[in-house]
FIGUKE-292347 format. One record per residue (C-alpha): residue in three letters; x, y, z. Coordinates in steps of 0.1 Angstrom, whole numbers, plus 5000, padded with zeros to 4 digits. Layout:
residues N
ALAXYZ...
***
This chain:
residues 289
UNK245274534978UNK248674304968UNK250974334987UNK255174334975UNK257174164983UNK261374074978UNK262973794995UNK266373905016UNK269173685030UNK266173415041UNK263573655049UNK260473735030UNK259874105033UNK256074245027UNK254974625021UNK252274815009UNK252374844969UNK252375184955UNK251175464963UNK253575464990UNK256775454985UNK257375215007UNK258575004968UNK261975174978UNK263175005006UNK262474644990UNK264674784963UNK267674884984UNK266974535000UNK266874354968UNK270474564954UNK271774374988UNK270874104990UNK273274054956UNK276374184979UNK278174065004UNK278374345032UNK280874335061UNK280074105093UNK280374525114UNK277574735112UNK279775045109UNK281874925082UNK282875275062UNK282374985031UNK278974855039UNK277775185049UNK278575285015UNK276474934998UNK273575075020UNK273075465013UNK273975404976UNK271275134976UNK268675334995UNK269775624967UNK268375464938UNK265675274955UNK264675654966UNK265475754929UNK263475534915UNK260475584935UNK260775964927UNK260875904893UNK257975654882UNK255375594912UNK252175754919UNK248375654916UNK248875254897UNK246675354870UNK248575664863UNK251975484867UNK254075414835UNK255875164852UNK254374784873UNK255474724905UNK256674414887UNK259474554866UNK261074734893UNK261774444914UNK262274204888UNK265573994893UNK267074144859UNK266774504868UNK267574514903UNK270774364890UNK271374634865UNK270774854896UNK273074694920UNK275774744890UNK275075164893UNK277175114924UNK280575234923UNK283575284947UNK282175644954UNK279775834959UNK277275954935UNK274376114925UNK271375894920UNK269775874888UNK266475724881UNK266375404856UNK263875284837UNK262574914845UNK260574774820UNK261774964791UNK262374694763UNK260074764735UNK261974384715UNK261374114722UNK263273834702UNK262973464705UNK264273124683UNK262572834680UNK263472474665UNK261672144667UNK262471764661UNK261171754624UNK264072084615UNK261572324612UNK263272634625UNK262473004636UNK264173334644UNK261373584654UNK261374014670UNK259174174679UNK259374564687UNK256574774695UNK260075104697UNK260075344729UNK258175104750UNK254175124739UNK254775194709UNK252675484691UNK249975494723UNK247675344702UNK245475064702UNK243574874673UNK239974884688UNK239074584704UNK242074424706UNK243974544731UNK246974504701UNK249274804704UNK250474984676UNK254275054672UNK255775374666UNK258475284646UNK257475624622UNK260475774646UNK263175624626UNK262375854598UNK264676154588UNK263176484582UNK266276554564UNK264876714526UNK266476434498UNK267676214524UNK266175854516UNK264975774544UNK262976094545UNK259376084555UNK256776024530UNK253575844522UNK253575484510UNK257375484523UNK258575224551UNK261075424576UNK264875284588UNK264275044618UNK266674864635UNK264574474632UNK266574254621UNK266273874635UNK269473654621UNK269773264610UNK273373104601UNK273872814575UNK276072664558UNK277472734529UNK275972374514UNK272572454521UNK272372324553UNK270772504580UNK272672534612UNK270272734634UNK268073094641UNK269573414660UNK269273754668UNK270574044696UNK268174294706UNK268974634708UNK268774894685UNK271674994670UNK273574734686UNK271874474669UNK273874444636UNK277174484657UNK275874194678UNK275174014649UNK278474034640UNK279973954669UNK278273624674UNK278873514639UNK282573544637UNK282473344682UNK280373054661UNK282373044631UNK285773154642UNK286573094675UNK284372804676UNK282472904710UNK279472744718UNK275672934717UNK275673004754UNK279873114762UNK278973274722UNK276473504739UNK278673554777UNK281573664761UNK282173994761UNK280874284740UNK281674584725UNK279374874705UNK280675144683UNK279075474688UNK280075724666UNK283375834652UNK286075674671UNK284275644700UNK283775254711UNK282375134744UNK283074814760UNK281774594786UNK283874574816UNK284874204814UNK286474294781UNK290274224796UNK292774454802UNK295374444774UNK292274434748UNK291074764757UNK295074894764UNK295274804727UNK292774944712UNK293875284729UNK297475254709UNK295975184678UNK293575564677UNK290375394693UNK288275624722UNK287875364748UNK285175374776UNK284275114797UNK280175104798UNK279475164841UNK276974824827UNK275774584805UNK272374804795UNK273774904756UNK275374574747UNK272174364736UNK270174144744UNK270973754726UNK269173424717UNK270573144702UNK270272774686UNK272372594664UNK271672274649UNK274972044649UNK275571794619UNK273671464641UNK270871704646UNK270971764680UNK269972104693UNK272572314712UNK270972684725UNK272172954747UNK270373254764UNK271673564778UNK272573624804UNK272174014809UNK268273974800UNK265673774808UNK265273444793UNK266073084789UNK266672754772UNK263672514771UNK262872244757UNK259872044751
***
């Protein structure tokens, strides 16, 4: 069998892969790799971090591990840097009841591309709900999407399920241009109902606040969740939160950045220079070729 491993403070720790529970230890180590543990073994805060990390590792192992052929997530996804970072962000100052996460649930991929001749592409693809419908096109390995879940069952609704109709869905690759028709570039923010909100915030960050692509993506985000309820990221300045509360918004600070979208941007300036940004909340990078 092929062992699994993680790096920890200059060492590499190897373990036996599922169907054993050893991955729980690697997850806990991965979580602790990104925190500053106190130098004293019995330090209360250090022990708290260790216990919480281990609980999270066990929660995932108990929820996901089994015969590898029947697992819905892979060992690689459970040990991926981005997922471990999200689990690390779930640890607070108080003891918690551990809840399993869902690594590798991203069913949407966005990419932006541009070349030196002016061709630009804004591309987004989603099977919806992980592996989509679970059906494959025979002989191809291509999974069919599950966007039919977006239909409404309410009678008379414009989005009511019916033959020959396409459902409401959340996929929307974006592209920015100038009023004179000059293209600026492709952009997108994955994340279901966060997508339109993310698009708006990216445009404001670019046009009104003059942020370069990476700064526009990194800036603290908010998302409306219904009624007066708005979630904000922990990086949102406190005085902004207080001001919104004073205006009657029901503000909550999210425990992590899971629901705030994942974006990519490429802008072309007047000189034809391409400038890219890649979401720090997810896997991705800016690549020149």
